[in-house]
C-alpha positions in Angstrom: 5.2 -23.0 11.6 2.6 -20.5 10.6 -0.1 -22.2 12.7 1.8 -21.0 15.8 1.1 -17.3 15.1 -1.4 -15.4 17.2 -2.4 -11.8 17.9 0.3 -10.0 20.0 3.2 -12.1 18.7 6.3 -10.3 17.5 7.5 -11.4 14.1 10.5 -10.5 11.8 10.0 -10.1 8.1 12.3 -12.4 6.1 10.9 -12.0 2.5 9.7 -8.9 0.6 10.1 -10.4 -2.9 7.0 -10.1 -5.1 4.8 -13.2 -5.5 2.5 -12.4 -8.5 0.5 -15.5 -7.8 -0.6 -14.2 -4.4 0.2 -10.5 -4.3 -0.9 -8.9 -7.5 0.4 -5.4 -6.5 4.2 -5.5 -5.8 4.0 -1.9 -4.6 2.2 -3.2 -1.5 5.4 -4.9 -0.5 7.1 -1.5 -0.1 5.1 -1.3 3.2 7.3 -4.1 4.6 11.0 -4.1 5.3 13.1 -7.3 5.4 14.6 -7.6 8.8 12.0 -5.3 10.5 10.0 -6.5 13.5 6.2 -6.3 13.6 3.4 -7.1 16.0 0.7 -9.4 14.8 -2.8 -7.9 15.0 -4.6 -11.0 13.7 -3.8 -14.4 12.3 -5.9 -15.5 9.3 -5.8 -19.3 9.2 -6.4 -21.5 6.2 -8.3 -22.4 4.0 -6.2 -20.6 1.6 -2.7 -19.2 2.4 -2.2 -18.4 6.1 -2.0 -14.6 6.6 -1.0 -12.1 9.1 -2.5 -8.6 9.8 0.2 -6.4 11.3 -0.2 -3.5 13.7 0.5 -0.2 11.9 0.9 -1.8 8.4 -2.0 -1.3 5.9 -3.3 -4.3 4.0 -6.3 -5.0 1.9 -9.5 -5.3 4.0 -10.1 -8.9 5.1 -6.7 -9.9 3.7 -3.3 -10.1 5.3 0.3 -10.6 4.5 1.5 -14.1 3.6 2.5 -15.7 6.9 5.4 -17.4 5.2 7.0 -14.0 4.8 7.6 -13.9 8.6 9.2 -15.8 11.5 7.9 -15.6 15.0 10.3 -14.3 17.6 10.0 -16.5 20.7 10.3 -14.7 24.1 13.6 -15.4 25.8 13.7 -17.9 28.7 13.9 -16.1 32.1 17.0 -18.2 33.0 18.7 -17.0 29.9 17.9 -13.4 30.6 19.3 -13.8 34.2 22.5 -15.4 32.8 23.0 -12.6 30.3 22.3 -9.9 32.9 24.7 -11.5 35.4 27.5 -11.6 32.7 26.9 -8.0 31.8 27.2 -7.0 35.4 30.5 -8.9 35.7 31.9 -7.2 32.6 31.0 -3.7 33.8 
């Protein structure tokens, strides 16, 4: 859900296809890579399409990338990290 985005979140880009109705300059999309990870600098809530400003990726002033182009990466649960670490040590 796009309303769950906030500054500092890590997101993955899932869509770089042009959308002429919202992004009149398809060349702007060359700044994004599908499958690449980005850090959210700011979340731009509705009214209008929800948007994200990304650290290190230029965008129009006061505008952002369509939030629907991204999925938030949730941090791993500490118990899961401990389990994976334990298994890696056993396999070593």
